[in-house]
TORMARDO-591273 format. One record per atom (N, C-alpha, C): residue in one letter; x, y, z; residue number from 1; atom name. Coordinates in steps of 0.1 Angstrom, whole numbers, padded with zeros to 4 digits. Last residue first. Layout:
# TORMARDO-591273
+------+-------+-------+-------+-----+------+
: type :    xx :    yy :    zz : seq : atom :
+------+-------+-------+-------+-----+------+
:    A :     X :     Y :     Z : NUM :   CA :
...
+------+-------+-------+-------+-----+------+
***
This chain:
# TORMARDO-591273
+------+-------+-------+-------+-----+------+
: type :    xx :    yy :    zz : seq : atom :
+------+-------+-------+-------+-----+------+
:    K : -0209 : -1007 :  0066 : 141 :    N :
:    K : -0205 : -0993 :  0066 : 141 :   CA :
:    K : -0196 : -0989 :  0077 : 141 :    C :
:    M : -0216 : -1035 :  0048 : 140 :    N :
:    M : -0209 : -1030 :  0059 : 140 :   CA :
:    M : -0206 : -1016 :  0057 : 140 :    C :
:    V : -0247 : -1042 :  0034 : 139 :    N :
:    V : -0234 : -1037 :  0031 : 139 :   CA :
:    V : -0228 : -1031 :  0042 : 139 :    C :
:    K : -0270 : -1068 :  0034 : 138 :    N :
:    K : -0264 : -1057 :  0041 : 138 :   CA :
:    K : -0250 : -1054 :  0036 : 138 :    C :
:    K : -0300 : -1084 :  0023 : 137 :    N :
:    K : -0286 : -1080 :  0021 : 137 :   CA :
:    K : -0282 : -1068 :  0030 : 137 :    C :
:    M : -0323 : -1111 :  0018 : 136 :    N :
:    M : -0319 : -1100 :  0024 : 136 :   CA :
:    M : -0304 : -1097 :  0022 : 136 :    C :
:    I : -0350 : -1125 :  0006 : 135 :    N :
:    I : -0336 : -1125 :  0003 : 135 :   CA :
:    I : -0332 : -1111 :  0008 : 135 :    C :
:    Y : -0376 : -1142 :  0021 : 134 :    N :
:    Y : -0370 : -1130 :  0019 : 134 :   CA :
:    Y : -0355 : -1132 :  0016 : 134 :    C :
:    A : -0400 : -1166 :  0008 : 133 :    N :
:    A : -0386 : -1164 :  0014 : 133 :   CA :
:    A : -0381 : -1149 :  0010 : 133 :    C :
:    D : -0433 : -1171 :  0018 : 132 :    N :
:    D : -0423 : -1166 :  0009 : 132 :   CA :
:    D : -0410 : -1167 :  0016 : 132 :    C :
:    N : -0453 : -1201 :  0026 : 131 :    N :
:    N : -0446 : -1189 :  0030 : 131 :   CA :
:    N : -0436 : -1184 :  0020 : 131 :    C :
:    E : -0463 : -1225 :  0019 : 130 :    N :
:    E : -0472 : -1214 :  0019 : 130 :   CA :
:    E : -0466 : -1200 :  0021 : 130 :    C :
:    G : -0433 : -1236 :  0010 : 129 :    N :
:    G : -0447 : -1240 :  0010 : 129 :   CA :
:    G : -0456 : -1228 :  0009 : 129 :    C :
:    Y : -0412 : -1215 :  0008 : 128 :    N :
:    Y : -0414 : -1224 :  0020 : 128 :   CA :
:    Y : -0428 : -1229 :  0021 : 128 :    C :
:    Y : -0418 : -1201 : -0014 : 127 :    N :
:    Y : -0405 : -1209 : -0015 : 127 :   CA :
:    Y : -0406 : -1219 : -0003 : 127 :    C :
:    K : -0438 : -1183 : -0022 : 126 :    N :
:    K : -0442 : -1197 : -0019 : 126 :   CA :
:    K : -0429 : -1206 : -0018 : 126 :    C :
:    K : -0415 : -1163 : -0040 : 125 :    N :
:    K : -0429 : -1166 : -0036 : 125 :   CA :
:    K : -0431 : -1181 : -0034 : 125 :    C :
:    R : -0388 : -1147 : -0028 : 124 :    N :
:    R : -0391 : -1159 : -0035 : 124 :   CA :
:    R : -0405 : -1164 : -0032 : 124 :    C :
:    I : -0379 : -1114 : -0033 : 123 :    N :
:    I : -0388 : -1123 : -0025 : 123 :   CA :
:    I : -0390 : -1135 : -0034 : 123 :    C :
:    N : -0351 : -1091 : -0025 : 122 :    N :
:    N : -0360 : -1099 : -0034 : 122 :   CA :
:    N : -0368 : -1108 : -0026 : 122 :    C :
:    I : -0341 : -1075 : -0006 : 121 :    N :
:    I : -0338 : -1071 : -0019 : 121 :   CA :
:    I : -0345 : -1080 : -0030 : 121 :    C :
:    I : -0346 : -1062 :  0026 : 120 :    N :
:    I : -0351 : -1072 :  0016 : 120 :   CA :
:    I : -0347 : -1067 :  0002 : 120 :    C :
:    E : -0317 : -1055 :  0047 : 119 :    N :
:    E : -0328 : -1051 :  0039 : 119 :   CA :
:    E : -0333 : -1061 :  0028 : 119 :    C :
:    F : -0301 : -1053 :  0077 : 118 :    N :
:    F : -0304 : -1060 :  0065 : 118 :   CA :
:    F : -0317 : -1056 :  0059 : 118 :    C :
:    G : -0296 : -1041 :  0102 : 117 :    N :
:    G : -0295 : -1033 :  0090 : 117 :   CA :
:    G : -0296 : -1041 :  0077 : 117 :    C :
:    F : -0301 : -1053 :  0125 : 116 :    N :
:    F : -0288 : -1053 :  0122 : 116 :   CA :
:    F : -0286 : -1045 :  0108 : 116 :    C :
:    K : -0329 : -1054 :  0125 : 115 :    N :
:    K : -0322 : -1047 :  0136 : 115 :   CA :
:    K : -0307 : -1045 :  0133 : 115 :    C :
:    T : -0334 : -1072 :  0105 : 114 :    N :
:    T : -0336 : -1059 :  0102 : 114 :   CA :
:    T : -0329 : -1049 :  0113 : 114 :    C :
:    Y : -0325 : -1096 :  0119 : 113 :    N :
:    Y : -0317 : -1091 :  0107 : 113 :   CA :
:    Y : -0320 : -1077 :  0104 : 113 :    C :
:    L : -0344 : -1098 :  0139 : 112 :    N :
:    L : -0330 : -1097 :  0143 : 112 :   CA :
:    L : -0323 : -1090 :  0131 : 112 :    C :
:    N : -0368 : -1099 :  0124 : 111 :    N :
:    N : -0366 : -1088 :  0134 : 111 :   CA :
:    N : -0351 : -1086 :  0137 : 111 :    C :
:    Y : -0364 : -1125 :  0112 : 110 :    N :
:    Y : -0365 : -1112 :  0104 : 110 :   CA :
:    Y : -0363 : -1100 :  0113 : 110 :    C :
:    A : -0364 : -1141 :  0135 : 109 :    N :
:    A : -0352 : -1140 :  0126 : 109 :   CA :
:    A : -0352 : -1127 :  0118 : 109 :    C :
:    T : -0391 : -1137 :  0144 : 108 :    N :
:    T : -0379 : -1136 :  0153 : 108 :   CA :
:    T : -0366 : -1133 :  0145 : 108 :    C :
:    N : -0407 : -1144 :  0121 : 107 :    N :
:    N : -0406 : -1130 :  0127 : 107 :   CA :
:    N : -0394 : -1128 :  0135 : 107 :    C :
:    N : -0409 : -1162 :  0097 : 106 :    N :
:    N : -0400 : -1163 :  0108 : 106 :   CA :
:    N : -0397 : -1149 :  0114 : 106 :    C :
:    N : -0424 : -1159 :  0075 : 105 :    N :
:    N : -0432 : -1161 :  0088 : 105 :   CA :
:    N : -0422 : -1163 :  0099 : 105 :    C :
:    S : -0406 : -1158 :  0054 : 104 :    N :
:    S : -0414 : -1146 :  0057 : 104 :   CA :
:    S : -0422 : -1146 :  0070 : 104 :    C :
:    A : -0374 : -1172 :  0060 : 103 :    N :
:    A : -0389 : -1174 :  0057 : 103 :   CA :
:    A : -0396 : -1162 :  0062 : 103 :    C :
:    V : -0345 : -1158 :  0046 : 102 :    N :
:    V : -0354 : -1160 :  0058 : 102 :   CA :
:    V : -0368 : -1162 :  0053 : 102 :    C :
:    E : -0313 : -1156 :  0035 : 101 :    N :
:    E : -0326 : -1159 :  0032 : 101 :   CA :
:    E : -0333 : -1162 :  0044 : 101 :    C :
:    L : -0285 : -1132 :  0029 : 100 :    N :
:    L : -0292 : -1143 :  0038 : 100 :   CA :
:    L : -0307 : -1145 :  0031 : 100 :    C :
:    F : -0253 : -1116 :  0025 :  99 :    N :
:    F : -0267 : -1120 :  0021 :  99 :   CA :
:    F : -0272 : -1131 :  0029 :  99 :    C :
:    I : -0232 : -1089 :  0028 :  98 :    N :
:    I : -0237 : -1102 :  0035 :  98 :   CA :
:    I : -0251 : -1105 :  0029 :  98 :    C :
:    E : -0202 : -1073 :  0018 :  97 :    N :
:    E : -0216 : -1076 :  0016 :  97 :   CA :
:    E : -0221 : -1090 :  0022 :  97 :    C :
:    D : -0179 : -1048 :  0028 :  96 :    N :
:    D : -0183 : -1062 :  0027 :  96 :   CA :
:    D : -0198 : -1065 :  0025 :  96 :    C :
:    G : -0175 : -1022 :  0034 :  95 :    N :
:    G : -0179 : -1026 :  0020 :  95 :   CA :
:    G : -0182 : -1040 :  0018 :  95 :    C :
:    L : -0153 : -1028 :  0060 :  94 :    N :
:    L : -0161 : -1018 :  0052 :  94 :   CA :
:    L : -0163 : -1022 :  0038 :  94 :    C :
:    V : -0153 : -1062 :  0070 :  93 :    N :
:    V : -0147 : -1049 :  0069 :  93 :   CA :
:    V : -0155 : -1039 :  0060 :  93 :    C :
:    L : -0157 : -1089 :  0093 :  92 :    N :
:    L : -0161 : -1081 :  0083 :  92 :   CA :
:    L : -0154 : -1067 :  0082 :  92 :    C :
:    Y : -0150 : -1103 :  0116 :  91 :    N :
:    Y : -0148 : -1109 :  0103 :  91 :   CA :
:    Y : -0150 : -1101 :  0091 :  91 :    C :
:    N : -0156 : -1091 :  0141 :  90 :    N :
:    N : -0143 : -1098 :  0139 :  90 :   CA :
:    N : -0140 : -1103 :  0125 :  90 :    C :
:    E : -0181 : -1078 :  0139 :  89 :    N :
:    E : -0169 : -1070 :  0144 :  89 :   CA :
:    E : -0156 : -1078 :  0142 :  89 :    C :
:    E : -0198 : -1098 :  0128 :  88 :    N :
:    E : -0196 : -1085 :  0121 :  88 :   CA :
:    E : -0183 : -1078 :  0125 :  88 :    C :
:    F : -0197 : -1118 :  0147 :  87 :    N :
:    F : -0192 : -1121 :  0134 :  87 :   CA :
:    F : -0189 : -1108 :  0127 :  87 :    C :
:    Y : -0207 : -1105 :  0169 :  86 :    N :
:    Y : -0193 : -1109 :  0170 :  86 :   CA :
:    Y : -0188 : -1112 :  0156 :  86 :    C :
:    K : -0233 : -1100 :  0161 :  85 :    N :
:    K : -0225 : -1089 :  0164 :  85 :   CA :
:    K : -0210 : -1093 :  0163 :  85 :    C :
:    L : -0242 : -1127 :  0159 :  84 :    N :
:    L : -0242 : -1118 :  0147 :  84 :   CA :
:    L : -0233 : -1106 :  0149 :  84 :    C :
:    L : -0240 : -1134 :  0186 :  83 :    N :
:    L : -0233 : -1142 :  0175 :  83 :   CA :
:    L : -0231 : -1133 :  0163 :  83 :    C :
:    N : -0257 : -1116 :  0199 :  82 :    N :
:    N : -0243 : -1116 :  0202 :  82 :   CA :
:    N : -0235 : -1123 :  0192 :  82 :    C :
:    T : -0282 : -1123 :  0187 :  81 :    N :
:    T : -0276 : -1111 :  0186 :  81 :   CA :
:    T : -0261 : -1110 :  0189 :  81 :    C :
:    G : -0284 : -1149 :  0198 :  80 :    N :
:    G : -0283 : -1147 :  0183 :  80 :   CA :
:    G : -0277 : -1134 :  0180 :  80 :    C :
:    V : -0285 : -1144 :  0226 :  79 :    N :
:    V : -0275 : -1153 :  0220 :  79 :   CA :
:    V : -0273 : -1149 :  0204 :  79 :    C :
:    G : -0305 : -1129 :  0239 :  78 :    N :
:    G : -0294 : -1121 :  0232 :  78 :   CA :
:    G : -0283 : -1130 :  0226 :  78 :    C :
:    Q : -0325 : -1143 :  0249 :  77 :    N :
:    Q : -0315 : -1139 :  0259 :  77 :   CA :
:    Q : -0303 : -1132 :  0252 :  77 :    C :
:    N : -0343 : -1156 :  0233 :  76 :    N :
:    N : -0347 : -1143 :  0238 :  76 :   CA :
:    N : -0338 : -1139 :  0250 :  76 :    C :
:    R : -0334 : -1190 :  0242 :  75 :    N :
:    R : -0339 : -1180 :  0233 :  75 :   CA :
:    R : -0344 : -1167 :  0240 :  75 :    C :
:    Y : -0324 : -1210 :  0256 :  74 :    N :
:    Y : -0316 : -1198 :  0257 :  74 :   CA :
:    Y : -0321 : -1187 :  0247 :  74 :    C :
:    N : -0337 : -1235 :  0251 :  73 :    N :
:    N : -0337 : -1229 :  0264 :  73 :   CA :
:    N : -0330 : -1217 :  0267 :  73 :    C :
:    Q : -0333 : -1238 :  0223 :  72 :    N :
:    Q : -0347 : -1234 :  0227 :  72 :   CA :
:    Q : -0347 : -1229 :  0243 :  72 :    C :
:    D : -0304 : -1225 :  0211 :  71 :    N :
:    D : -0310 : -1235 :  0219 :  71 :   CA :
:    D : -0322 : -1231 :  0224 :  71 :    C :
:    V : -0304 : -1209 :  0180 :  70 :    N :
:    V : -0302 : -1208 :  0194 :  70 :   CA :
:    V : -0309 : -1218 :  0201 :  70 :    C :
:    V : -0287 : -1206 :  0149 :  69 :    N :
:    V : -0296 : -1214 :  0158 :  69 :   CA :
:    V : -0292 : -1211 :  0172 :  69 :    C :
:    I : -0285 : -1192 :  0118 :  68 :    N :
:    I : -0283 : -1190 :  0131 :  68 :   CA :
:    I : -0293 : -1198 :  0140 :  68 :    C :
:    I : -0272 : -1199 :  0085 :  67 :    N :
:    I : -0281 : -1202 :  0096 :  67 :   CA :
:    I : -0276 : -1196 :  0109 :  67 :    C :
:    E : -0258 : -1186 :  0065 :  66 :    N :
:    E : -0267 : -1198 :  0062 :  66 :   CA :
:    E : -0276 : -1200 :  0073 :  66 :    C :
:    L : -0249 : -1157 :  0050 :  65 :    N :
:    L : -0253 : -1162 :  0063 :  65 :   CA :
:    L : -0263 : -1174 :  0061 :  65 :    C :
:    E : -0224 : -1153 :  0028 :  64 :    N :
:    E : -0238 : -1158 :  0029 :  64 :   CA :
:    E : -0241 : -1164 :  0043 :  64 :    C :
:    Y : -0204 : -1126 :  0017 :  63 :    N :
:    Y : -0207 : -1136 :  0027 :  63 :   CA :
:    Y : -0221 : -1140 :  0026 :  63 :    C :
:    C : -0185 : -1121 : -0014 :  62 :    N :
:    C : -0195 : -1118 : -0005 :  62 :   CA :
:    C : -0196 : -1129 :  0007 :  62 :    C :
:    D : -0169 : -1131 : -0034 :  61 :    N :
:    D : -0170 : -1116 : -0033 :  61 :   CA :
:    D : -0179 : -1112 : -0022 :  61 :    C :
:    I : -0168 : -1159 : -0030 :  60 :    N :
:    I : -0156 : -1151 : -0037 :  60 :   CA :
:    I : -0157 : -1137 : -0033 :  60 :    C :
:    N : -0182 : -1165 :  0002 :  59 :    N :
:    N : -0181 : -1168 : -0013 :  59 :   CA :
:    N : -0169 : -1158 : -0018 :  59 :    C :
:    H : -0182 : -1180 :  0031 :  58 :    N :
:    H : -0174 : -1169 :  0025 :  58 :   CA :
:    H : -0173 : -1172 :  0010 :  58 :    C :
:    Y : -0210 : -1188 :  0049 :  57 :    N :
:    Y : -0201 : -1192 :  0039 :  57 :   CA :
:    Y : -0195 : -1179 :  0032 :  57 :    C :
:    V : -0216 : -1192 :  0084 :  56 :    N :
:    V : -0215 : -1183 :  0072 :  56 :   CA :
:    V : -0205 : -1189 :  0062 :  56 :    C :
:    I : -0235 : -1201 :  0111 :  55 :    N :
:    I : -0228 : -1206 :  0100 :  55 :   CA :
:    I : -0228 : -1196 :  0089 :  55 :    C :
:    L : -0236 : -1200 :  0145 :  54 :    N :
:    L : -0238 : -1192 :  0133 :  54 :   CA :
:    L : -0229 : -1199 :  0124 :  54 :    C :
:    M : -0253 : -1212 :  0176 :  53 :    N :
:    M : -0243 : -1212 :  0165 :  53 :   CA :
:    M : -0247 : -1204 :  0154 :  53 :    C :
:    G : -0257 : -1218 :  0212 :  52 :    N :
:    G : -0260 : -1211 :  0199 :  52 :   CA :
:    G : -0249 : -1213 :  0189 :  52 :    C :
:    N : -0249 : -1231 :  0234 :  51 :    N :
:    N : -0263 : -1226 :  0233 :  51 :   CA :
:    N : -0266 : -1219 :  0221 :  51 :    C :
:    L : -0231 : -1255 :  0249 :  50 :    N :
:    L : -0233 : -1249 :  0236 :  50 :   CA :
:    L : -0247 : -1244 :  0234 :  50 :    C :
:    V : -0220 : -1251 :  0281 :  49 :    N :
:    V : -0231 : -1257 :  0273 :  49 :   CA :
:    V : -0231 : -1248 :  0260 :  49 :    C :
:    Q : -0202 : -1238 :  0298 :  48 :    N :
:    Q : -0198 : -1250 :  0291 :  48 :   CA :
:    Q : -0209 : -1258 :  0284 :  48 :    C :
:    N : -0217 : -1215 :  0306 :  47 :    N :
:    N : -0215 : -1226 :  0315 :  47 :   CA :
:    N : -0211 : -1239 :  0309 :  47 :    C :
:    K : -0224 : -1211 :  0273 :  46 :    N :
:    K : -0226 : -1205 :  0286 :  46 :   CA :
:    K : -0225 : -1217 :  0296 :  46 :    C :
:    E : -0212 : -1204 :  0240 :  45 :    N :
:    E : -0213 : -1212 :  0252 :  45 :   CA :
:    E : -0216 : -1205 :  0264 :  45 :    C :
:    S : -0216 : -1203 :  0206 :  44 :    N :
:    S : -0218 : -1195 :  0218 :  44 :   CA :
:    S : -0219 : -1206 :  0229 :  44 :    C :
:    V : -0196 : -1206 :  0176 :  43 :    N :
:    V : -0205 : -1211 :  0186 :  43 :   CA :
:    V : -0205 : -1203 :  0199 :  43 :    C :
:    L : -0194 : -1202 :  0141 :  42 :    N :
:    L : -0191 : -1196 :  0155 :  42 :   CA :
:    L : -0201 : -1203 :  0163 :  42 :    C :
:    I : -0178 : -1209 :  0112 :  41 :    N :
:    I : -0188 : -1215 :  0122 :  41 :   CA :
:    I : -0184 : -1210 :  0137 :  41 :    C :
:    I : -0173 : -1201 :  0081 :  40 :    N :
:    I : -0171 : -1195 :  0095 :  40 :   CA :
:    I : -0182 : -1201 :  0103 :  40 :    C :
:    Y : -0159 : -1216 :  0052 :  39 :    N :
:    Y : -0170 : -1216 :  0062 :  39 :   CA :
:    Y : -0165 : -1210 :  0076 :  39 :    C :
:    K : -0135 : -1217 :  0038 :  38 :    N :
:    K : -0146 : -1209 :  0033 :  38 :   CA :
:    K : -0157 : -1207 :  0042 :  38 :    C :
:    N : -0119 : -1236 :  0049 :  37 :    N :
:    N : -0117 : -1222 :  0053 :  37 :   CA :
:    N : -0127 : -1212 :  0046 :  37 :    C :
:    N : -0130 : -1265 :  0063 :  36 :    N :
:    N : -0131 : -1258 :  0050 :  36 :   CA :
:    N : -0129 : -1242 :  0054 :  36 :    C :
:    H : -0133 : -1279 :  0086 :  35 :    N :
:    H : -0120 : -1279 :  0079 :  35 :   CA :
:    H : -0119 : -1271 :  0067 :  35 :    C :
:    I : -0160 : -1274 :  0091 :  34 :    N :
:    I : -0150 : -1270 :  0101 :  34 :   CA :
:    I : -0136 : -1269 :  0095 :  34 :    C :
:    Y : -0172 : -1287 :  0070 :  33 :    N :
:    Y : -0172 : -1273 :  0071 :  33 :   CA :
:    Y : -0162 : -1267 :  0080 :  33 :    C :
:    A : -0170 : -1314 :  0076 :  32 :    N :
:    A : -0162 : -1308 :  0065 :  32 :   CA :
:    A : -0162 : -1293 :  0066 :  32 :    C :
:    G : -0188 : -1314 :  0099 :  31 :    N :
:    G : -0174 : -1319 :  0100 :  31 :   CA :
:    G : -0164 : -1314 :  0088 :  31 :    C :
:    I : -0212 : -1304 :  0088 :  30 :    N :
:    I : -0204 : -1296 :  0097 :  30 :   CA :
:    I : -0189 : -1301 :  0099 :  30 :    C :
:    N : -0229 : -1304 :  0064 :  29 :    N :
:    N : -0218 : -1314 :  0066 :  29 :   CA :
:    N : -0208 : -1306 :  0076 :  29 :    C :
:    Y : -0263 : -1300 :  0064 :  28 :    N :
:    Y : -0250 : -1293 :  0067 :  28 :   CA :
:    Y : -0240 : -1304 :  0072 :  28 :    C :
:    T : -0283 : -1320 :  0058 :  27 :    N :
:    T : -0282 : -1307 :  0051 :  27 :   CA :
:    T : -0269 : -1300 :  0053 :  27 :    C :
:    N : -0279 : -1341 :  0076 :  26 :    N :
:    N : -0276 : -1344 :  0061 :  26 :   CA :
:    N : -0276 : -1331 :  0053 :  26 :    C :
:    V : -0283 : -1328 :  0099 :  25 :    N :
:    V : -0270 : -1335 :  0098 :  25 :   CA :
:    V : -0268 : -1339 :  0083 :  25 :    C :
:    F : -0309 : -1318 :  0098 :  24 :    N :
:    F : -0298 : -1309 :  0098 :  24 :   CA :
:    F : -0285 : -1316 :  0095 :  24 :    C :
:    N : -0335 : -1327 :  0094 :  23 :    N :
:    N : -0325 : -1334 :  0086 :  23 :   CA :
:    N : -0312 : -1325 :  0087 :  23 :    C :
:    D : -0350 : -1309 :  0110 :  22 :    N :
:    D : -0350 : -1324 :  0113 :  22 :   CA :
:    D : -0339 : -1331 :  0106 :  22 :    C :
:    I : -0341 : -1280 :  0123 :  21 :    N :
:    I : -0341 : -1287 :  0110 :  21 :   CA :
:    I : -0339 : -1302 :  0113 :  21 :    C :
:    V : -0341 : -1272 :  0150 :  20 :    N :
:    V : -0348 : -1264 :  0140 :  20 :   CA :
:    V : -0349 : -1270 :  0127 :  20 :    C :
:    Q : -0328 : -1291 :  0164 :  19 :    N :
:    Q : -0338 : -1284 :  0171 :  19 :   CA :
:    Q : -0347 : -1276 :  0161 :  19 :    C :
:    T : -0306 : -1299 :  0150 :  18 :    N :
:    T : -0319 : -1307 :  0148 :  18 :   CA :
:    T : -0330 : -1301 :  0156 :  18 :    C :
:    G : -0286 : -1282 :  0159 :  17 :    N :
:    G : -0293 : -1279 :  0146 :  17 :   CA :
:    G : -0305 : -1287 :  0143 :  17 :    C :
:    L : -0279 : -1293 :  0183 :  16 :    N :
:    L : -0285 : -1280 :  0183 :  16 :   CA :
:    L : -0292 : -1278 :  0170 :  16 :    C :
:    K : -0267 : -1317 :  0174 :  15 :    N :
:    K : -0280 : -1317 :  0183 :  15 :   CA :
:    K : -0286 : -1305 :  0182 :  15 :    C :
:    N : -0246 : -1306 :  0159 :  14 :    N :
:    N : -0256 : -1314 :  0153 :  14 :   CA :
:    N : -0269 : -1315 :  0160 :  14 :    C :
:    I : -0231 : -1294 :  0180 :  13 :    N :
:    I : -0236 : -1286 :  0169 :  13 :   CA :
:    I : -0248 : -1293 :  0161 :  13 :    C :
:    N : -0224 : -1317 :  0195 :  12 :    N :
:    N : -0234 : -1307 :  0201 :  12 :   CA :
:    N : -0239 : -1298 :  0190 :  12 :    C :
:    E : -0207 : -1330 :  0176 :  11 :    N :
:    E : -0219 : -1337 :  0181 :  11 :   CA :
:    E : -0230 : -1327 :  0187 :  11 :    C :
:    L : -0187 : -1310 :  0171 :  10 :    N :
:    L : -0195 : -1315 :  0161 :  10 :   CA :
:    L : -0208 : -1321 :  0166 :  10 :    C :
:    D : -0168 : -1300 :  0189 :   9 :    N :
:    D : -0181 : -1295 :  0189 :   9 :   CA :
:    D : -0191 : -1301 :  0180 :   9 :    C :
:    T : -0144 : -1310 :  0181 :   8 :    N :
:    T : -0149 : -1316 :  0193 :   8 :   CA :
:    T : -0164 : -1311 :  0195 :   8 :    C :
:    E : -0136 : -1294 :  0160 :   7 :    N :
:    E : -0141 : -1307 :  0157 :   7 :   CA :
:    E : -0148 : -1313 :  0169 :   7 :    C :
:    L : -0149 : -1261 :  0169 :   6 :    N :
:    L : -0139 : -1271 :  0168 :   6 :   CA :
:    L : -0145 : -1285 :  0165 :   6 :    C :
:    A : -0159 : -1227 :  0160 :   5 :    N :
:    A : -0162 : -1242 :  0162 :   5 :   CA :
:    A : -0149 : -1251 :  0160 :   5 :    C :
:    K : -0147 : -1198 :  0176 :   4 :    N :
:    K : -0148 : -1206 :  0163 :   4 :   CA :
:    K : -0151 : -1221 :  0168 :   4 :    C :
:    R : -0168 : -1183 :  0201 :   3 :    N :
:    R : -0155 : -1188 :  0196 :   3 :   CA :
:    R : -0158 : -1196 :  0183 :   3 :    C :
:    I : -0181 : -1166 :  0228 :   2 :    N :
:    I : -0182 : -1169 :  0215 :   2 :   CA :
:    I : -0169 : -1172 :  0210 :   2 :    C :
:    M : -0195 : -1170 :  0260 :   1 :    N :
:    M : -0182 : -1169 :  0253 :   1 :   CA :
:    M : -0186 : -1173 :  0239 :   1 :    C :
+------+-------+-------+-------+-----+------+
***
């Protein structure tokens, strides 16, 4: 089941986030994001266990996909795909633009984004230490 995040999800979202970013709690102020209508936070649950999340910032004229996290025990089971598909089907309309940034060595994420039609529009050299950052964009058709 995919749904919008609630304040009661805060602890589980932060636990999930720290699986991929050590300082997730300091990087993302999820409590504030939940109450800010510019952020869309979707969570995925299976058997009442939070197994994935997607955070998108709705900028003035576009969307910025900030992060997709899938619990390590649920990876390669379509959770990230389902979150992104749900977001596109329920929040976007024709012509909407979505931007994201992904590390060049994050093949799993890169493959997901290209599967959804995102294209590289710029590269930030050595942005992640030895790895570049791909700036990607998709226009909803």
